[in-house]
N, CA, C and O of each residue as an XYZ file, in Angstrom:
172
protein
N       0.855     -1.161      0.000
C       0.012      0.002     -0.040
C       0.875      1.255     -0.016
O       1.912      1.275      0.646
N       0.486      2.240     -0.686
C       1.285      3.451     -0.749
C       0.730      4.527      0.207
O      -0.441      4.496      0.584
N       1.597      5.471      0.585
C       1.237      6.486      1.522
C       0.832      7.763      0.801
O       1.076      7.897     -0.398
N       0.228      8.687      1.500
C      -0.171      9.987      0.947
C       1.085     10.774      0.575
O       1.076     11.516     -0.407
N       2.153     10.624      1.336
C       3.398     11.328      0.972
C       3.971     10.831     -0.357
O       4.499     11.610     -1.150
N       3.857      9.549     -0.579
C       4.305      9.008     -1.856
C       3.483      9.552     -3.008
O       4.016      9.888     -4.066
N       2.178      9.634     -2.792
C       1.322     10.164     -3.875
C       1.557     11.660     -4.095
O       1.545     12.119     -5.237
N       1.772     12.432     -3.017
C       2.109     13.831     -3.161
C       3.401     13.978     -3.948
O       3.500     14.848     -4.814
N       4.403     13.131     -3.657
C       5.657     13.205     -4.377
C       5.483     12.892     -5.846
O       6.085     13.543     -6.700
N       4.667     11.906     -6.144
C       4.401     11.508     -7.534
C       3.733     12.652     -8.303
O       4.144     13.006     -9.408
N       2.704     13.212     -7.693
C       1.967     14.272     -8.351
C       2.828     15.472     -8.559
O       2.822     16.052     -9.644
N       3.588     15.877     -7.532
C       4.494     17.033     -7.639
C       5.548     16.789     -8.689
O       5.891     17.729     -9.406
N       6.089     15.585     -8.834
C       7.091     15.247     -9.820
C       6.488     15.357    -11.207
O       7.116     15.939    -12.092
N       5.342     14.844    -11.427
C       4.673     14.928    -12.741
C       4.415     16.397    -13.083
O       4.715     16.825    -14.197
N       3.881     17.154    -12.174
C       3.550     18.573    -12.436
C       4.772     19.425    -12.617
O       4.786     20.309    -13.474
N       5.831     19.180    -11.811
C       7.051     20.003    -11.861
C       8.005     19.577    -12.905
O       8.803     20.383    -13.385
N       7.951     18.261    -13.298
C       8.817     17.788    -14.361
C      10.140     17.212    -13.931
O      10.854     16.651    -14.762
N      10.498     17.326    -12.671
C      11.712     16.714    -12.180
C      11.670     16.489    -10.674
O      10.872     17.105     -9.967
N      12.532     15.603    -10.188
C      12.559     15.322     -8.768
C      13.002     16.539     -7.969
O      12.455     16.824     -6.904
N      13.987     17.251     -8.483
C      14.494     18.418     -7.743
C      13.459     19.557     -7.683
O      13.319     20.224     -6.659
N      12.748     19.765     -8.783
C      11.668     20.778     -8.766
C      10.544     20.349     -7.800
O       9.994     21.177     -7.073
N      10.217     19.068     -7.802
C       9.188     18.576     -6.935
C       9.596     18.718     -5.478
O       8.779     19.064     -4.624
N      10.862     18.450     -5.201
C      11.396     18.604     -3.847
C      11.246     20.033     -3.376
O      10.791     20.292     -2.262
N      11.631     20.953     -4.232
C      11.481     22.393     -3.846
C      10.006     22.728     -3.578
O       9.687     23.454     -2.637
N       9.141     22.205     -4.396
C       7.707     22.463     -4.257
C       7.166     21.869     -2.978
O       6.269     22.449     -2.367
N       7.668     20.763     -2.564
C       7.208     20.068     -1.337
C       8.012     20.431     -0.108
O       7.700     19.964      0.987
N       9.059     21.267     -0.262
C       9.974     21.640      0.825
C      10.658     20.400      1.430
O      10.763     20.251      2.647
N      11.109     19.534      0.539
C      11.832     18.333      0.965
C      13.127     18.300      0.151
O      13.292     19.041     -0.818
N      14.038     17.425      0.569
C      15.274     17.200     -0.214
C      14.962     16.243     -1.345
O      14.040     15.432     -1.252
N      15.731     16.341     -2.405
C      15.493     15.559     -3.632
C      15.522     14.059     -3.354
O      14.740     13.302     -3.929
N      16.423     13.633     -2.472
C      16.540     12.213     -2.166
C      15.309     11.627     -1.561
O      14.984     10.465     -1.805
N      14.599     12.426     -0.754
C      13.310     11.962     -0.134
C      12.282     11.753     -1.231
O      11.584     10.739     -1.245
N      12.182     12.717     -2.162
C      11.178     12.568     -3.200
C      11.547     11.361     -4.095
O      10.667     10.591     -4.480
N      12.797     11.203     -4.414
C      13.217     10.024     -5.212
C      12.875      8.734     -4.502
O      12.402      7.785     -5.128
N      13.107      8.686     -3.214
C      12.797      7.445     -2.411
C      11.318      7.192     -2.410
O      10.902      6.038     -2.511
N      10.507      8.213     -2.301
C       9.023      8.015     -2.362
C       8.617      7.397     -3.720
O       7.771      6.504     -3.776
N       9.218      7.873     -4.775
C       8.916      7.321     -6.101
C       9.357      5.884     -6.230
O       8.634      5.042     -6.765
N      10.563      5.606     -5.731
C      11.079      4.218     -5.789
C      10.117      3.319     -4.995
O       9.764      2.238     -5.465
N       9.704      3.736     -3.839
C       8.832      2.906     -3.032
C       7.468      2.710     -3.726
O       6.868      1.639     -3.630
N       6.997      3.735     -4.410
C       5.736      3.583     -5.179
C       5.923      2.513     -6.236
O       5.033      1.683     -6.427
N       7.045      2.505     -6.923
C       7.322      1.516     -7.948
C       7.386      0.149     -7.390
O       6.946     -0.799     -8.041
N       7.915     -0.007     -6.206
C       8.032     -1.329     -5.537
C       6.615     -1.831     -5.159
O       6.284     -2.999     -5.364
N       5.797     -0.924     -4.607
C       4.460     -1.271     -4.199
C       3.620     -1.644     -5.381
O       2.444     -1.971     -5.224
């Protein structure tokens, strides 16, 4: 099952066009956003 944070990271990445832009948008570091996407792919 995926978390709301993973879904937010996915949506922000799609809308922003990159992990780093999504991270800035979410006020997180890029590695956290990347990890959320990796975990979504695993789930």
